[in-house]
Backbone as CSV, one residue per row, in Angstrom:
resi,resn,N_x,N_y,N_z,CA_x,CA_y,CA_z,C_x,C_y,C_z
1,MET,248.467,202.237,111.032,247.151,201.024,111.605,247.273,200.850,113.081
2,PRO,246.129,200.734,113.681,246.389,200.290,115.209,246.478,199.203,114.684
3,LEU,246.465,198.510,116.722,246.771,196.934,116.596,245.570,196.113,116.339
4,GLN,245.693,195.013,115.184,244.610,194.390,114.953,244.718,192.823,115.548
5,ILE,244.079,192.620,115.560,243.402,190.706,116.026,242.639,190.084,115.271
6,LEU,243.113,189.586,114.023,241.670,188.613,113.293,241.498,187.239,113.335
7,VAL,240.461,186.850,113.785,240.129,185.381,114.067,239.770,185.385,112.605
8,ASP,240.277,183.698,111.848,239.682,183.471,111.079,238.898,182.365,111.275
9,GLU,237.683,182.825,110.989,236.122,182.099,111.793,235.944,181.489,110.996
10,GLU,237.228,180.561,109.818,236.767,178.864,109.471,237.345,178.147,110.015
11,LYS,238.139,178.922,110.912,239.225,177.847,111.296,238.393,177.104,113.014
12,CYS,237.995,178.962,113.766,237.574,178.879,114.713,236.389,178.082,115.367
13,ILE,236.835,177.286,116.740,235.970,176.444,116.675,234.763,176.598,118.087
14,GLY,235.117,177.693,118.483,234.593,178.636,119.148,234.303,177.719,121.036
15,CYS,236.290,176.719,121.648,236.032,176.712,122.284,236.454,177.475,123.567
16,GLY,237.145,178.983,123.154,236.798,179.683,124.574,238.708,179.394,125.360
17,LYS,239.312,179.098,124.647,240.655,178.948,125.219,240.936,180.648,125.317
18,CYS,240.995,181.182,123.988,241.839,182.518,123.969,241.782,183.703,125.235
19,ALA,240.017,183.445,125.207,239.166,184.339,126.791,239.831,183.878,127.883
20,GLU,239.838,182.149,127.859,240.520,181.711,129.289,241.416,182.042,129.856
21,ILE,242.491,182.359,128.656,244.067,182.943,128.898,244.078,184.409,129.087
22,CYS,243.765,185.301,128.573,243.375,186.339,127.869,243.373,186.866,129.038
23,PRO,243.843,187.824,129.716,244.048,189.180,131.079,242.689,189.758,131.204
24,LYS,242.448,190.518,130.206,241.453,191.407,130.067,240.181,190.792,129.399
25,ALA,240.194,189.026,128.876,238.996,188.661,128.568,237.461,189.205,128.437
26,ALA,236.907,189.636,129.403,235.618,190.010,129.841,235.535,191.406,128.555
27,LYS,237.029,192.094,128.371,236.211,193.305,127.739,236.939,193.374,126.364
28,ILE,237.395,191.840,126.307,238.078,192.227,124.759,237.235,191.039,124.018
29,TRP,237.082,189.866,124.344,236.620,188.484,124.012,234.695,188.273,124.381
30,LYS,233.906,187.618,122.887,232.966,187.378,122.963,233.294,186.455,122.552
31,VAL,233.112,184.700,123.114,233.110,183.224,122.642,231.483,183.035,121.812
32,GLY,231.192,182.668,120.583,230.003,182.117,120.366,230.403,180.697,120.238
33,SER,229.585,180.654,118.671,230.027,179.398,117.944,231.641,179.759,117.786
34,VAL,231.827,181.491,117.578,233.216,181.577,117.224,233.914,182.333,118.053
35,ALA,235.086,182.959,118.666,235.215,184.338,118.735,235.460,185.141,117.654
36,ARG,235.083,186.110,118.770,235.014,187.845,118.543,235.854,189.198,119.316
37,ILE,236.580,189.784,118.560,236.581,190.429,119.252,235.838,192.154,119.413
38,LEU,235.851,192.550,120.928,234.764,192.792,121.273,235.814,194.763,121.449
39,ASP,236.595,194.999,122.220,237.476,195.711,121.959,238.979,195.669,122.332
40,LEU,239.725,196.216,121.482,241.480,196.174,121.421,241.629,196.826,122.332
41,ARG,241.170,198.212,123.422,241.443,199.225,123.562,242.453,198.343,125.338
42,TYR,241.789,197.653,124.855,242.155,196.589,126.597,243.527,195.734,126.708
43,CYS,243.586,195.224,125.120,244.718,194.294,124.541,246.117,194.901,125.291
44,HIS,246.870,193.589,125.851,248.368,193.895,126.255,249.039,193.785,125.547
45,VAL,248.879,193.463,124.065,249.517,192.540,123.324,250.475,191.335,123.800
46,CYS,250.010,190.769,124.548,250.974,189.591,125.260,250.816,188.458,124.511
47,THR,249.931,188.306,123.635,249.755,187.185,122.436,249.274,185.830,122.817
48,LEU,249.014,185.826,124.518,248.976,184.335,125.127,247.713,184.078,124.549
49,CYS,246.160,184.712,123.794,245.410,184.090,123.033,245.873,183.628,121.339
50,ALA,246.417,183.387,120.549,247.332,183.358,119.704,248.104,182.102,120.296
51,MET,249.215,182.107,121.293,249.472,180.820,121.677,248.764,179.807,121.793
52,GLU,247.757,180.446,122.771,246.793,178.960,123.627,245.863,178.053,122.476
53,CYS,245.316,179.566,121.329,244.644,178.258,120.380,244.506,177.797,119.411
54,PRO,244.059,176.373,120.175,244.209,175.003,119.166,243.876,174.875,117.449
55,THR,243.741,176.199,117.188,243.186,175.800,115.235,244.239,177.093,115.035
56,ASP,244.708,177.114,115.699,245.752,178.782,114.932,245.523,179.984,113.939
57,CYS,243.500,180.093,115.163,243.170,180.452,113.665,242.999,182.341,114.187
58,ILE,243.718,182.557,115.173,243.968,184.147,115.804,245.740,184.249,115.530
59,LYS,245.378,185.668,114.833,246.559,186.679,114.355,246.564,188.150,114.573
60,ILE,248.115,187.764,115.060,248.266,189.751,116.109,249.052,190.115,115.366
61,ILE,248.229,191.109,114.515,248.947,192.375,113.330,249.560,193.434,114.220
62,ARG,250.505,193.653,114.765,251.153,195.381,115.636,251.460,196.131,114.471
63,PRO,251.243,197.180,114.852,250.537,198.571,113.556,251.934,198.557,113.612
64,GLY,252.109,198.998,112.254,253.739,198.947,111.304,253.560,197.471,110.647
65,GLU,253.164,196.439,111.017,252.976,194.711,110.210,252.113,195.285,109.138
66,GLU,252.490,194.565,108.306,251.301,193.829,106.944,250.313,193.094,107.545
67,ALA,249.326,192.599,107.028,247.971,191.755,107.220,248.741,190.446,106.892
């Protein structure tokens, strides 16, 4: 299974902090009313997005981990 970043849309408030801290934000994140993933090919798996999220709605699942 490839890398996954899951956003719990019920918890997400669309604040954009995930995209603000992400080194590759423009290629990975689209933030409107909620954050959405565009393309994970550019993700370095730095986990900054998940650490910065104030509502703890981002879950990062690396290859080989269970969802």
